[in-house]
Structures are given as C-alpha cells and as structure tokens.
C-alpha positions in Angstrom: 25.1 -62.7 -24.4 28.6 -61.9 -25.6 31.0 -59.6 -23.6 30.6 -56.7 -25.9 26.8 -56.7 -25.6 27.1 -57.1 -21.8 29.5 -54.2 -21.6 27.2 -52.1 -23.7 24.2 -52.9 -21.6 26.0 -52.0 -18.4 27.1 -48.7 -20.0 23.5 -47.9 -21.0 22.1 -48.8 -17.6 24.7 -46.7 -15.8 23.9 -43.7 -17.9 20.2 -44.1 -17.1 21.0 -44.6 -13.4 23.0 -41.3 -13.3 20.2 -39.4 -15.0 17.7 -40.9 -12.5 20.0 -39.8 -9.6 20.1 -36.3 -11.1 16.3 -36.2 -11.4 15.7 -37.5 -8.0 18.1 -35.0 -6.5 16.4 -32.2 -8.3 13.0 -33.6 -7.3 13.9 -33.7 -3.6 15.3 -30.2 -3.7 12.3 -28.8 -5.5 9.8 -30.4 -3.1 11.6 -28.9 -0.1 11.9 -25.5 -1.6 8.3 -25.5 -2.9 7.2 -26.0 0.7 9.3 -23.0 1.7 7.9 -20.9 -1.1 4.3 -21.7 0.0 5.3 -20.8 3.6 6.7 -17.4 2.4 3.5 -16.8 0.4 1.3 -17.5 3.5 3.4 -15.1 5.5 3.0 -12.5 2.8 -0.7 -12.7 2.8 -0.8 -12.4 6.6 1.4 -9.4 6.5 -0.8 -7.7 3.9 -3.9 -8.2 6.1 -1.9 -6.7 9.0 -1.0 -3.7 6.8 2.7 -4.6 7.1 3.5 -4.0 3.5 7.3 -3.8 3.8 7.3 -7.1 5.5 5.1 -8.5 2.8 7.5 -7.3 0.1 10.4 -9.0 1.9 8.6 -12.3 2.1 7.8 -12.0 -1.6 11.4 -11.5 -2.4 12.4 -14.5 -0.3 9.9 -16.6 -2.3 11.1 -15.2 -5.6 14.7 -16.3 -4.9 13.6 -19.8 -4.0 11.4 -20.2 -7.1 14.3 -19.1 -9.3 16.5 -21.8 -7.6 13.8 -24.4 -8.3 13.6 -23.5 -11.9 17.4 -23.6 -12.3 17.5 -27.1 -10.7 14.9 -28.4 -13.1 16.3 -26.9 -16.4 18.1 -30.2 -17.2 15.3 -32.4 -16.0 12.5 -32.1 -18.5 10.8 -35.2 -17.1 9.9 -33.5 -13.8 9.5 -29.9 -14.8 5.7 -29.9 -14.8 5.2 -31.3 -11.3 2.2 -30.6 -9.1 4.2 -29.5 -6.1 6.1 -26.8 -8.1 2.8 -25.7 -9.7 1.3 -25.3 -6.2 4.3 -23.2 -5.2 3.9 -21.0 -8.3 0.2 -20.5 -7.6 0.8 -19.5 -4.0 3.6 -17.2 -5.0 1.4 -15.6 -7.7 -1.4 -15.2 -5.2 0.8 -13.5 -2.6 2.1 -11.0 -5.2 -1.4 -10.2 -6.4 -2.9 -9.8 -3.0 -0.3 -7.2 -2.2 -0.9 -5.4 -5.5 -4.7 -5.4 -5.1 -4.6 -4.0 -1.6 -2.0 -1.3 -2.4 -3.4 -0.4 -5.8 -0.1 -1.3 -7.5 0.1 -2.5 -11.1 -0.6 -6.2 -11.4 2.3 -8.3 -12.6 1.7 -10.9 -15.3 2.8 -14.5 -15.3 5.9 -13.7 -17.2 6.8 -11.0 -14.7 6.5 -13.6 -11.9 8.0 -16.4 -14.0 5.1 -18.8 -13.3 2.9 -21.0 -15.3 -0.2 -19.4 -16.9 -2.6 -21.8 -15.2 -0.8 -21.3 -11.8 -1.1 -17.6 -12.3 -4.8 -17.6 -13.1 -5.7 -19.8 -10.1 -3.5 -17.6 -7.9 -5.4 -14.6 -9.3 -8.7 -16.1 -8.3 -7.5 -16.9 -4.8 -6.0 -13.4 -4.4 -9.5 -12.0 -5.3 -11.0 -14.3 -2.6 -8.7 -12.8 -0.1 -10.3 -9.4 -0.7 -13.3 -10.6 1.2 -11.3 -11.1 4.3 -9.6 -7.7 3.9 -13.0 -6.0 3.4 -14.6 -7.6 6.5 -11.5 -7.0 8.6 -11.8 -3.3 7.7 -15.5 -3.2 8.5 -14.9 -4.8 11.9 -12.3 -2.1 12.6 -14.8 0.6 11.5 -13.2 1.3 8.2 -15.8 1.3 5.4 -13.7 3.2 2.9 -12.6 0.4 0.6 -15.4 -2.2 0.6 -17.0 -1.3 -2.8 -13.6 -0.6 -4.4 -12.2 -4.0 -3.5 -15.5 -5.7 -4.5 -15.0 -4.1 -7.8 -11.6 -5.7 -8.0 -13.1 -9.1 -7.3 -15.8 -8.5 -10.0 -13.1 -7.5 -12.6 -11.1 -10.7 -11.8 -14.2 -12.9 -12.1 -15.1 -11.2 -15.4 -11.7 -12.2 -16.8 -11.6 -15.7 -15.4 -15.0 -16.7 -16.6 -13.9 -16.2 -20.2 -11.1 -18.8 -19.8 -13.3 -21.6 -21.1 -10.7 -24.3 -21.7 -10.3 -27.9 -20.4 -9.2 -28.3 -16.8 -6.1 -30.1 -18.0 -4.9 -26.8 -19.5 -6.2 -24.4 -16.8 -5.4 -26.5 -13.8 -9.0 -26.8 -12.6 -9.7 -23.0 -13.1 -13.4 -23.5 -13.6 -13.9 -24.8 -10.0 -11.7 -22.0 -8.6 -13.7 -19.5 -10.6 -17.0 -20.9 -9.3 -15.7 -20.5 -5.7 -14.8 -16.9 -6.4 -18.3 -16.2 -7.7 -19.8 -17.6 -4.5 -17.4 -15.6 -2.3 -18.1 -12.5 -4.3 -21.8 -12.8 -3.9 -21.5 -13.3 -0.2 -19.3 -10.3 0.0 -21.7 -8.2 -2.0 -24.5 -9.2 0.3 -22.4 -8.4 3.4 -21.4 -5.0 2.0 -25.0 -4.1 1.1 -26.2 -5.2 4.6 -23.4 -3.2 6.3 -24.2 0.0 4.3 -27.9 -0.3 5.0 -27.2 -0.8 8.7 -24.8 2.1 8.8 -27.3 4.4 7.1 -30.0 3.3 9.6 -27.7 4.1 12.5 -26.9 7.5 11.1 -30.6 8.3 10.7 -31.3 7.1 14.2 -28.4 9.2 15.5 -29.8 12.3 13.7 -33.3 11.6 15.0 -32.0 11.3 18.6 -30.0 14.5 18.2 -33.0 16.4 16.9 -35.2 15.0 19.7 -32.7 16.1 22.3 -32.6 19.6 20.9 -36.4 19.9 20.9 
C-alpha cells in the first residue's frame, strides 16, 4: 500500500472513530436520562393516586425537560435515534401525562404535544387506562363511589380506539398485547364495580329495613 492510500485510510478511519465517539457519548447520555425520565413518570403516577396534582405536574415538567435534552443529543445521531430505552422513556412519559389528564378531566395531549413517538404514545395510553383500575379501587376502599363508572367509561373509550390500530407489532411497538391486557383489566374492573354497587345497594336496603324495624 502506498503512502497516499495509507494516509487516506487513516483519515477515513479517524472520521469514523470520531463519529462513533459522538454516538457513544449521546447513547450513554440518553440511557442515563431515560432512566431519570422513567423515574419522574413513576413519581407522577404515584402523586396522582395520592391526589397530589401539583406535585404530579412538577414531575411531568421535570420529565419533559429531560426528554427534550435527549432528543437534542440525538439529532445528529440518526443511527441511534430509534432506540428501545428512549422509546420506553417516551412511553412512560406519555402514560404519566395521560393518567393525570384522565383523573383530572383535562384535555388529553396528543403525541405531537408530548413530542413522543406514535407507538410509544399509544402504549402509554393503554397503560394509563390500566391505572384507572387502581384509582377506582383506591376510591372504593376509601368509601368514594363517585367516579367508578366514569373512569370505567374512560377505559372503555381508550380500548375502543386501540383495538382499531390493527397494524404489525413492528409499527405499533407490540400494541396488540398491551391492548389485550387492557381488555382483561377493564373486564375485571367492570366486574368489581358491578359487585360493589350490588353490595352497596344491599347494605342500603338492609339499613332501611333495620330502621323500619326499629321504628315499629
């Protein structure tokens, strides 16, 4: 190999090496920040279940800033933009936003509003709907029966949308399985609500009967 070819080969290899270094740096940054985004999302959902909505909004904002940083770091690294760890972070971020909106009755943001992938958004939507079961049952345990049927209706509406997304898993991120899980959770929740309502009505009738008996 002549000197010119050797020099050219070294130049090419150094350019590739520098691009790999840049990609690796962005990858390590994104992995670390994705974990933080997921942690903020979990804290958001916990805050919603505790009815600490201001705290939930703050955690969402923390997650939003980190997600924007991740996207900025990956703009020049097309090879690693569609990574699973970032997709997971987007899904959890979407879920946390949607849980808060479902519980508070706020307008649902879309994937463009949240700046997340469509498939991450839909899977996050399904998991947010699953969280309504926990919210309903927590309310029932606390003696609050006011929102069970309303939030079950939210779950039903979400399922009705997701079941129409009949595309390959490679496009939807395994949405079919997530949708099947939501259907199962929704059916269990519907059964629990029905049982609770029937039990509550029975208790009310027994209470009325005892009251009438005491009067007589």
